C-alpha positions as CSV (number, residue, x, y, z in Angstrom):
1,M,105.5,83.7,96.8
2,T,108.3,84.6,94.5
3,N,108.4,88.0,92.7
4,G,111.0,87.2,90.0
5,T,114.1,88.0,92.0
6,D,116.1,86.3,94.7
7,E,113.9,87.9,97.3
8,K,110.9,86.1,98.7
9,N,108.0,87.8,100.3
10,C,110.0,91.1,100.2
11,P,108.8,94.4,98.7
12,Q,110.4,95.8,95.6
13,D,111.4,99.4,94.9
14,D,113.1,101.5,92.3
15,L,116.2,102.6,94.1
16,K,119.4,101.7,92.4
17,R,121.9,99.5,94.2
18,L,124.6,101.4,96.0
19,S,127.4,98.8,95.9
20,S,128.4,95.7,94.0
21,P,125.7,93.2,93.0
22,E,126.8,91.0,95.8
23,V,125.6,93.6,98.4
24,R,122.2,93.0,100.0
25,Y,120.6,94.7,102.9
26,V,118.9,93.1,106.0
27,A,116.9,94.3,108.9
28,C,118.6,93.3,112.2
29,W,117.7,93.4,115.8
30,T,119.2,92.5,119.1
31,E,118.1,89.7,121.5
32,D,119.7,88.4,124.7
33,D,121.6,85.8,122.7
34,G,123.0,88.2,120.0
35,V,122.1,89.9,116.8
36,H,119.5,88.4,114.5
37,S,118.4,89.3,110.9
38,C,115.1,89.2,109.0
39,G,116.5,86.5,106.7
40,C,115.6,88.3,103.6
41,Q,118.3,89.5,101.3
42,H,116.9,92.8,100.1
43,Q,118.4,94.4,97.0
44,T,117.9,98.0,98.4
45,I,117.8,99.8,101.7
46,A,114.2,100.8,101.2
47,A,113.2,97.2,100.7
48,A,115.0,96.2,103.9
49,M,113.2,99.0,105.8
50,A,109.9,97.2,105.2
51,C,111.2,94.5,107.7
52,L,112.0,97.1,110.4
53,I,110.0,96.9,113.6
54,P,109.4,100.3,115.2
55,D,110.4,99.2,118.7
56,G,113.8,100.9,118.6
57,R,115.8,97.7,118.5
58,T,116.0,97.2,114.7
59,F,118.5,98.5,112.3
60,I,119.8,98.0,108.7
61,R,123.0,96.2,107.9
62,A,124.7,95.5,104.6
63,W,125.5,91.9,103.7
64,D,128.6,92.5,101.5
65,N,130.3,89.5,99.9
66,G,129.3,87.2,102.8
67,V,130.1,89.6,105.7
68,F,127.8,91.9,107.7
69,R,128.9,95.5,107.8
70,S,127.6,98.9,108.8
71,L,126.1,101.1,106.2
72,N,128.7,103.4,104.5
73,D,128.1,107.2,104.3
74,E,126.2,107.0,100.9
75,E,124.0,104.2,102.2
76,L,123.3,106.0,105.4
77,D,122.2,109.1,103.4
78,V,119.7,106.9,101.5
79,F,118.5,105.3,104.8
80,L,117.9,108.7,106.4
81,S,116.2,110.0,103.3
82,E,113.9,107.0,103.2
83,L,113.2,107.4,107.0
84,V,112.2,111.0,106.6
85,G,110.1,110.2,103.6
86,K,108.2,107.5,105.6
87,A,107.7,109.9,108.5
88,F,105.8,112.3,106.2
89,S,103.8,109.8,104.3
C-alpha cells in the first residue's frame, strides 16, 4: 500500500520536518548481532514512533544524508512531547 509519499505502510502525521528534506527517522532495536531498523524512512519522529515496540529495546534514530545519528536537542524535545502525549491518550 502506498500513501502518496516515499513511505510505505507507515502512518502519516502533521508535524513539520525538523531538519533538511534528506532527514528521515527510523525505529531501531538491538539484537545479539547488532542494531537493526524498521526499514521505513519516516518523515517525522511521530511517524517513526508507530514502529516502536514497547519492550524497552527500541529507540528512534535520525537517518541524515545517508548516516544514522542520534536525535538532536530539538528532535529529542519532539520525541519526549510525543511520548508524553501517547502516555495520556
